[in-house]
C-alpha positions as CSV (number, residue, x, y, z in Angstrom):
1,I,-35.8,166.0,-178.2
2,D,-33.9,163.2,-179.9
3,E,-35.6,159.9,-180.5
4,A,-38.9,161.5,-179.4
5,A,-40.8,158.7,-181.1
6,Q,-39.6,156.3,-178.4
7,A,-39.7,158.8,-175.5
8,L,-42.5,158.6,-172.9
9,E,-44.4,161.8,-172.7
10,V,-43.4,162.5,-169.2
11,S,-39.8,162.4,-170.0
12,C,-40.3,165.1,-172.6
13,F,-42.0,167.5,-170.3
14,A,-38.8,169.0,-168.6
15,A,-37.4,170.0,-172.0
16,I,-40.7,171.3,-173.2
17,F,-41.3,173.5,-170.1
18,R,-37.8,174.9,-170.0
19,G,-37.5,175.8,-173.7
20,K,-38.9,178.5,-175.8
21,R,-39.3,176.1,-178.8
22,V,-39.4,172.4,-179.1
23,V,-38.0,170.2,-181.9
24,L,-39.0,166.6,-181.7
25,A,-36.8,164.3,-183.9
26,G,-37.5,160.7,-184.6
27,D,-39.5,158.3,-186.7
28,H,-43.0,157.3,-185.3
29,C,-43.1,154.4,-187.7
30,Q,-40.1,152.7,-186.1
31,L,-39.8,151.2,-182.7
32,P,-42.4,152.2,-180.0
33,P,-41.3,153.1,-176.4
34,T,-40.3,150.3,-174.1
35,I,-43.0,149.7,-171.5
36,K,-42.1,147.3,-168.7
37,S,-45.5,146.5,-167.4
38,R,-47.7,143.4,-167.8
39,H,-50.9,145.5,-167.4
40,S,-52.5,146.1,-170.8
41,E,-54.0,149.4,-169.8
42,V,-50.6,150.7,-168.8
43,Q,-49.1,149.5,-172.0
44,R,-51.9,151.1,-174.0
45,E,-51.8,154.5,-172.3
46,L,-48.0,154.8,-172.3
47,G,-47.5,153.1,-175.6
48,K,-48.4,156.2,-177.7
49,T,-45.8,159.0,-177.4
50,L,-46.3,162.7,-177.7
51,F,-44.5,162.6,-181.0
52,E,-47.1,160.0,-182.4
53,R,-50.0,162.0,-181.0
54,L,-48.9,165.2,-182.7
55,M,-48.2,163.5,-185.9
56,Q,-51.7,161.9,-185.9
57,R,-53.3,165.2,-185.2
58,G,-51.6,166.8,-188.2
59,E,-51.1,170.1,-186.3
60,I,-47.3,170.2,-186.5
61,V,-44.8,170.8,-189.3
62,S,-43.0,167.6,-190.1
63,R,-40.2,166.9,-192.5
64,M,-38.8,163.6,-193.8
65,L,-35.0,163.7,-194.1
66,E,-33.7,163.2,-197.5
67,S,-30.2,162.0,-196.4
68,Q,-29.1,159.6,-193.8
69,Y,-25.5,158.8,-192.7
70,R,-25.9,155.7,-190.6
71,M,-26.1,153.1,-193.3
72,H,-23.8,152.0,-196.2
73,Q,-25.0,153.7,-199.4
74,D,-25.7,150.4,-201.2
75,I,-28.0,149.3,-198.4
76,S,-29.7,152.7,-198.3
77,D,-30.2,152.6,-202.1
78,W,-31.8,149.2,-201.9
79,A,-34.1,150.1,-198.9
């Protein structure tokens, strides 16, 4: 599931239930999911993704990529 760190849990379920394995790709330290609700309870409950929950529990294997291809190398080296 690409960009799993921004995906609402319910949107991940179809892929999870149909597959034999699941790979969640994304960065839980970047943008959170977009929640279009003014109710704080809704924002709080939907604001934490499955990806983030699993990362916090520490029960999954995670890897940080060592290479990226979306940014000019000079900017990447500076960042």
